Structures are given as C-alpha cells and as structure tokens.
N, C-alpha and C positions, 0 to 999 in steps of 0.2 A: 323130526316132527317140529313144526314151527308154531309158536304161540302167536295168535293173531288178535286183532281188535284192541280193546281198551287195555287189556293186560299187557300186551306187547308194547303199546304206546307208553304205559307207565314205566316199563323197564327201560325203554329208550330215553325217556325223560330223566330217569335216575342216572343213566350213564352220561348223558349230556351235562347234567348238573355237576357230577363228580369231576368230569374232565375239564369243565370250564374253570375250575378252581385249582390250578396246579401251583406247586411252589414257585416263587419268583425266580426268574432266570437271571443270569449275569451276561457275560460276553457271549456272542454267537460262537457255537462250537466248543465252548468250555463248560465242563460239568462243575457247577459251583459246589457240589458236595465233596468232590475229591480232596481238596485241600483241607476242608473241615474234618473229614474222616481221618486223614493222616494226622492232623493235629490232635483230634480226640484220642486216637490210638496211642499218641505220645503222652497222654495224660492232661491235656489242656482243657480245663473245665469250661472255658469260654467257648471253645469250639463245639462242645456237645450242647451247650446252651443255644448256640446259633442253629445247630441241626434241629433242636427241639422246636424253635420258633419257625423254622422253615417248613417243617412237616406236621406240626401238631394239628392244623386245620384239616390237612389231607387225611391224616389218620382218624381224626374225630368223625369225619363224614363217612369213612369206610366202616368204622365201628358201628355207627348208627345204622348204616345200610345192612350190616351183617347180623346185628343182635337186636335191632329195633330200638325204640325209645326207652330202653331199660334204665332204671335209676342208677345202675352201677356203671354207666358208660364212662364217667370221669375216672373212676377207680381203674377201669380196664385200660384207658388211655395211659394212665400213670404206670400201670403194670407193663404195658407195651414198651414204654420208654425205658423202664428199668431193665427189661430184657434186652433192648437195643444197646443200652450202655454196657451190659455184661458181655454182649456178643461182638461188639465193635472190635476189640483186640484181635479176634479171630477172623475178621472180615478181610479178605484178600482181593476182592474185586473180581472174582471169577464170574459172578453174576452181577446184574445191575443193582444199584442200591435200592431201587423200588422193589425188585424181586426179594431182596433181603428183608425189607420192611414188610412186604406182603406176607412172607412166610411167618413172621412173628405175629402180625395182626390176625391172620387166619387161624393160627394155632390158639392164640389167646381167646378169640371169639368162639372157636369150636369148643374149647374147654369150658367156657362160660355157659354156652348153650347146653352142653351135656350135663353140667352140674345143676343148672337152673330147673330143668324139668317142668317148665311152665312157659306159656306164650308171653311175649312182651306185651305191655299195655298198648292201646291204640295210639297212633300218631296224633298228637294235638295239632290244632290249627297253626300255632306259631311255628312248630317244627316243619310242618308241611310247607308253609310259606317260605321258610328258609331254604328248603330243598328245591322248590320250583324256581327255574331260571326266570330272570326278569323278562316280562313280556310287554309289548306295546298295547296289546288288546286285552282288556279285562276278561272278555268272554273266553279267549284262548287260555289265559292263565287259570281261570276257574276250571275249564275242561282238563287242562294238564294236571292240576292239583287233584282233581277227582280220580283221574287215571292212576296217578302216582299212589294215592291213598289205597286204591283197590289192589294194586300190584304188591305193595308192602304188606298189606293185611293178609293176602294169600300166601306170600313168601313165608310169613311167620308160621304157617302150618306145615312147612316142610321140615323133615329131620335135618339136624345140623350139617351132616356131611353133604347131603344133596343141595341144601340151601347155599352153602359156601361155594361148592363147585359151580353151581348154576350162576351165581352172582359174579364170580371171577371170570366165567366164560362169556355170559350174555351181557352183563353190565360193564365189566372192565375190558372185555374183548381180548383176554389173554389166550394164547394157544394152549392146547391141552397139555403139551409137554411141560410148559412153564407152570401150569396149575399143578401138575403131578409133582413137580419139584417143590412147590410151595407147601402142599398138604401132605407130602411124604407118601404118595401112593403111586401105583403103576398108571401109565397113561390110559390103558384100556379100562381100568377101574374108574378113572375120572370121567371118561367118555360115557360109561354106563350110568354114573351118578347124574350127569347132565341130562342124558336121555330120559331117565326115569323121572327126574325133577320136572322136565318139560311136560311129560305126560300127566303127572300128578297135578301140576298147576292148571293145565288145560281142563282136566276133569273137574277140579275145584271151581274154576271159573264157570264152566257149563252148569254145574249144580247150582251155583249162586244165581246165574241168570234165570234158571227155571223157577227158583224160589221167588225171585222178583216178579216174574211174569204171572205166577199163579195167584 
C-alpha cells in the first residue's frame, strides 16, 4: 500500500532533508570514521570528541524525526552518545557505523516513546523552517513546509514500533533486513509493522481530509 498526496510528499521532503545533511567526507573511498573508531577504542578521548562533532547533527535530526519536538531531545542525544561511548569497545565493523548508530538511536527513541505515553507537542515554525530544505521559490517552500508539518503530526499518532519501522523504511530508505537488525526483530515482523503503519497513516489522512471538507 502506498501513501499518496501531501502525506507522501511530506515524508519525501523529510527524507531529502535528512540525507542532504550528511557528516563531512574526507578523501574519496576512505571512511573517515574508521581511524577515529580505532583511536576511540584505544581510549583516545579526542577521537570520540571528533566522532561526536561529526555525527551530532545527523543524530539530532533523526531523534527529532523519531520522537518529535519533545523537550527531552537534548537529553536523548546525550544518552545516545553515552551508549555509543560504552558500545564502541565492542564495535568490530561487522556492520556499517551508521547501522551501529541507527541501532542505538532507534532503541533510545523507542524506549522514550514507550515511557512517555503522550504525544509530542506540535512542531513550531522555527523547527519546521530548519527541516525544510532551502528553496528558490517561496511558494514551493511554503507548500513543502505544510506537507512536512502534516506528515509529522500524523506520524506522532502511530505506536512507537510502527512509527520507527516506517520512518527507517520510508524516510531513511533502509532495507527490511537492516531495519530488523537495528530494532532487534524478525524481518517479517518489520514488514508487517511497516505495512500496518502505512495503512493507519492513510486512514488518518483520509479522516483528516473529511473533517477539513465538512
């Protein structure tokens, strides 16, 4: 089932925004994290400091995407880096470093959403402006911002497991097998979560449209 219209446009906008802001690269064909990870595993605090600054914006945006504009976001980012610091000695490079980070980000976000038992507050204008990619046309930027706000508002109504699975699949574009590894579930279970989340979002969008037209 495919989500269409403004809701789909909002998810596409979110994906483009997240992927437009990648950690800075170094030499072509060289993973700049590799040497830093090795140094951090050896106990070099400067290496971990460098990893922090390379990935903090990347992680902040994904936390915002997963949990919404919760006031605890800064605490969650710090918790993620604390867990990264604890886990780096055991990181052997079997998976990409981004997969390693995603696993921690998704787990911290899920635990927060499960504990919170409340919807996040609405996205403010300043945060929406930050998430919308720069546009040459003010009209296109306004339309994109509106689509993004709608998508994020509806996503906030999904249960944590479905929300995280859908965002990792639809917005981040990760394969089901990788999402399963990140969230610690079977691939078939992740596929079902994504499918049910798509249906629920489409139904929520349809009900919202009916209310607007009535």
